[in-house]
N, C-alpha and C positions, 0 to 999 in steps of 0.2 A: 403333543403336551409337555410329556415326559422329557424329550431331549434336553442335553444339560445348556443347547443355545439358547433355547425358550426360557428355561429358569432364567437364564442371566441375564437376557432381553427382559423380562418380568421384574429383574429385580430392579436394573439399571433405571424401569419408569417409575417404579414403588418408591422409590428414595430421593427421587426427584425435589430438590427443595427442603430435604429431610435430613441431610448426611450428618446434621450439624446436633440432632436430637439424640438424649441420653441414652434413649433405648433401642438408636439404630444402630449406633457406635460400638456396642459389645457384639451385637449379631453380626456385621462386616465386617469385625477383626478375624473372625473363624467362618467367614462365609462360605468357602466352598466346601468345607465338613457339613455346616448348614444345608448347602443345595445337595449334594451327596444323600444328606437322611432325608429331608423332602422329596427328590426321585425316588430313591428308593418305598418311602410309603406309600405313595401316590401309585408306582408302577404293580404293587404285594396288594394294595387296596387297606393296607393299616393306619391310614392318615386316620388319626381322631380329636377333632376342634377342642382346642383347650377354652378355659372361662377367660370372660371378659370382665375389663376394669369399667365400672361405671362412673359417669359424672354430671355435672348439671352444668346449661350453657343458657345465658341470655341473648336472643337473637333476632327480635326482642324481645319475644314471650319465652318460656322455660321449655328446655327441652333436655332431653336425657338423655347424651350419647353414651352407647355402650364399645368400648374400645379392645378389642382382641389384640393378643401377641405379635410380636413382629414377624414371627412363624407364619402364625395364622393369615395376617393380614397380606404376607407376599403369596402365600397359596389361593385366597381371593382375588390378587389380582391374575395368576396364573389361569385361576378359572374362568375370569372376568375378561381378558384378553382370547380365552379361546373360544368363548360364545357370545359375543359382543358380538362378529360380525355376521353371525350368521341368525342371529336375531335382529338387528338392529335394523337390518334389508325387508323386514316384513311388519315391521312398522311404519303406522301412517304420517306423512310429511310432516303434519301441523304438531306433532308431539317433541314436545323442545327443551326437554330434560335432561341433563347429562347425556347427550348425544354429542358426538362430532361435528362440530357445523353448525350446532344447534345453539341453544342456551336463553339467556335472559333477552338480549337484545334482539335476536335473531326475531326471537318470540313477540314482542311488543312491535316491532318491525311488520311482521305480519299481520297481527290485529287491526293495525293503522291501517293496511293496504285494506283488508276486510272491511272495517268500516265506512270507507272511501269509497268501497263498491254498493253496501248494502244501503247506503243514503244517498247513492248518485252524486257525490259530492254536496251532501247538506240539500239538495233539494225532495226527499223522501224521509219518513221519518224510521230512526234506527232505535232497536230496543237489544239491550242485553240481558242473558240469562247466566248469571254466575253462580258457580255450584263448588261445593268443598267439601270435599268426605273426613265423617267424622274420625279423628285417629286413626286414619290410614294407616301407617307403619304397625301401628298397634295391633291392628285386625287383620292384616294380612293370612289367612287361611291356608297353611302349612301344606293340607292337602290338596286343596286345591290348586296353588301354583304349582305341587309337581306334577298335577294333573297336564297342564298346561305347557309347561317344561316338556312334557314326554311326546306331545301332538311333534314336535318339531325334533327331539334330540332325542337320538335310537341305541347311542354306545351308553350300553349298560354300566360299563368299569366308571365314565365320567358322570352318572347318574347317580350314583354310589356317593362319588365323594359330594357332591352339587345335593345331595338329602343329608348329608352330615352335618352340609355348614349351615343350611335350611334347620334342622332341627336342633343346631347348635343353642338358638335363642327362642326365649318364649313372652312375653309380656303377660304373666297372668294367666292367661288360660295356657293348655298344654298343647295346642296347635295352632298358636297364633304369634302373629309379631314379626317384624324385622328389626335388627338393629340399626340404627341410624348410622351408625360409624363405620359400616363396611362397604367398600365397593361394590362389592354384588347386589349388594340390597338399590343401590339405584338402577343397575340390569331388571332385578328381579320385577319393580316396582313397573317398568314400562311395558316386561311381558305380562304381569298381572292387569293393567289399566288399556292394553292392547285390546282386550275383548270390550269395556266401556266405550273405546274409539269405534269400533266396528259397529257397534251396535246404533249409534248415535248418526254415523256417517254411511253408512252403507242400509243399516233396515228403516232407520227412518230419514234418511237421504238427507241430513244438514248440512248443505255446503259449507257455510260460515262457521267453521268449528277449531277451538287450538286449544290444547292441553298445555301445562305445565306441571309437571307430577300431579298432584290431585287437584289440584288448581285450573276448572274447566270453565270457560267461556262460551256459548252459541248466543249468533248474532241473526236479527232477523228484521221485517216491517212491521211484523204483525205482533205486539204485545200479545194476546189471546194464545197464537199458537206456540210461544216460549212458555205462558203457563201450562198449555197442555200437555207440555212434553214432561214436567216435573213427577209426575204419577206413575209415568212407563219407566222412567231412569229411575225412579227410588226401588220401585219394584226391580228393575233387572239387576242392581246391585243388591238388593238382598237377597236372591234368588239364585243368581250364579256365581255372585260374586262374595256373598255372605259380607258385606258390608252395608252402612248407610250414609244418606246425607245430611251434614249439618245441617239441622233445624234454624239456626241463625243467621249459616252462610250461603243460604239458596236467594239470591237477591236479583230481580228485574228492575235495570236502570235505564234510563233513556240516555240517547246521545247528552242531550243539554244536560243533564244532572252531572254526567262524566263516568265514564266505562272503567272499573277498576280493575288491575289487572297487571300482577308481578309488582306492584309498590307502585303504581302509575296510574295517573288519572286523566283519561284518552277522552279529549274533546274533539269538533271535527278539524281543527287546523292546531289545534297545539295540545302538550298533554303537562302536566304537572306532578309532584311527587305528594304524597298522602302528608297531609296536616302534621299527624304524629309522627311520619319520618324526616320532616325539616324540622320538629323538635327535640326528638333524636338527634341530628346532626348537630345543631345549635347546642345543646346541652353539655355534649361530649368535647366538642370542639371548646365549650368555655369550662370544662374541665383541664381540659390539655391543657389551655392557657394560664389556670391557676398554678398545674403541676409545671409550667416553664417557669413562670413566676416564682415560685418556689423553690426553685434551685431540683425540682425531682425527675424533669422531664428536659433532655437537650433540645436544642433549635432544630436540628433535624429532621425529630421525631414529630412535634408540632407539625413542621413543613412538611412533610409526608399523611401525616392525619388531614392534614387539610387539603391536598391534593388529591388525596384518594376519595373524598367527596365531591371536590369540586368535579373531579373525571366522571363520576355517578349523576352528577346533574347535567353534565355536560350532553346527555341524552334526553336531557327533558326542554322545556320551553322555561327554565328559571333564572334568566340574565339578572334579574334585579338581585335575586337571594344571592348568585353569586359574587355578586359586586360586593354588597353589605358583608356576607363573609371576610372575602379579602381586606377590606375596608378595616373589617374588626380584628381580624389575626392574622394578616399578612404584614402587617405594618409598625408592631413592636422593634424600636431602633438595636435593642441585641438581637433579634428575629432577624434581621437586613444585614447584621456584622455576619 
């Protein structure tokens, strides 16, 4: 982990698409000195995590992002690259968040296949229990996370560094919380919620289950069966992981109503995007077009914004919406030029 080759490889991965950022450039000008410093601190276990810079984003709901220094983020990348292969192979197949070869598209594809199997292509009823955990990242218990890491990771030196990264951030409680800005947080989240995956898949023997971070869906022909699962899942989360289900985001819906997962609404033969997402896309394109007309946005930027949304919509059955967006925002004379 502390070889210069590995540190340099981690640096190259870390700065993908970041080379021109203002905080990256000063660090890269003295890269060799920084790498030797990091190597020395890790080998002697003298590394101490620095402070975070916090800011708010809207995506669309308000989220507080905690950003560490370039040095700390590089060390996060080093730790992530060291641990990910060891832990990723232990995760269930249908956990799709922040994993190589997984992601949103694979998650939605798998759910669609499950819907076909449970409903027998529309011949049987199909219900979905959708669950969300209340403020998951803010409530990850540090002691529980460290215990779960120690079940697999036996190298005490790495554990000391990992503990310092975990303890570098709290969200109100002295021993709770993971920062949304850390690459290690995504891995720690999967390790933490893997316990929930095992409880649902192995203890409860639920075959049709998918998870993306703290967004979970279980499918069944029997609505009452799904209702019966909620108390036991809530109790497991409370007793074993010190977490709570979000009371307003535990929902059972039939396939005819549409199953909501990862921003898409699934039906038997098609899927749409949420109405709120559709409205947000239109508003952002309208704002971009107004800026284009005012001369504060160039044609290429507006074109890229439109293409980004069209790419997202290409994974749904929203052909009419795509045509309307092209007609509304792709036909301005100056944009064609």
